N, C-alpha and C positions, 0 to 999 in steps of 0.2 A: 420505530425511530431509526434513522440511518446509522447512527453511531453504534447502536446495539447490534444491528445487522453486520456492520463492519467487524466488530469485535468477535462475533460468532464465526463469521466466514474466515477471518484470519486464523483463528484458533483451529477450526476444522481442517484447514489446508496446511498449516505450518506448525501447530502446537505452540505458537507464540501468543502470549497474553499481552494485549496492548491496553494502555490507559488513555490518557488525554489524547484527543484527536481533533483535527480540524479539516474542513473541506478546503481544498486548494484549487478546485476547478472541476470541469466536466468534459466529457467527450460525446459528441453526437455520433451515433452509430447509424450508418446507412447501408443499404444493399443486402440485408438479409430479410427473411420472410416476416419478421416482426418490426422492421424499421419503418419510420425512424423512431429511435429512443435514445435516452441519455444514460451514460455511465458516470457516476460521481467519482471524483478522485479525492482521496484523503491522504493526509500525513498523520502519523501517530507515534507516540512514544512507546517503546518496548518496556514492559514491566517485568516479564519473566519468560524464559524459554524452557518449556517442559520437554521431556524425552519425546522424540519424534514417533509418530504413529502413521500408518498409511492413510492417505486422503480417502475418505469414505466413497467419494464419487468415482475415483480413478484407480483405487487400490495401489497408489504410488506414493513414495516418500519423496518430497521435494527437497532439493538441496537448499540449505540456508546459507546465506553469505552476508555478513555484516561488514559494511565498508563505511569509511568516513564520507561526509557530505561532498568533500572535494573530489573524491574518487568515483562517485556514482557513475558519471558518464564514461568512465573507462570500461564499465561492464554493460552498459545499455547501448546497443549498437544502432539505435534509431534516433537520429538527430532531432526529429520533430518532437521527441519527448523532453528535450532539454528544458523548455520553459516550464513544464510541469515539475521537473526535479528542482529547478531553481526556485519555484514557488514553495516546494517542500522544505528546502534549506532555509528560506526566509522565515517560514512558519516555525521551524525548529529553533532558530536563533531567537525569534521573538518570545517563544514559550520559555526558553532557557533564561532569558533576561528577566522575566517576571518571577521565576522561581527563586 
């Protein structure tokens, strides 16, 4: 199930436990030896942040930065990602209204 994979991968790379999540889109990947294929894009609510551990694949600790939805694009320097982050903000607001 994609949401279980998402939860596992996020935790392995960041030691952040996520809960409710929703798919907000996808990206078609072209140009590598296994292409074409699709990467799913999700938004998720953070439930807990555990002490950081090195990523098992890269033996690196990734910097965590929590920002408000309004400030996301100040940190993402690729304008073509803006629609994806706008979808994530819409998802977040819809989820919060239901809670």
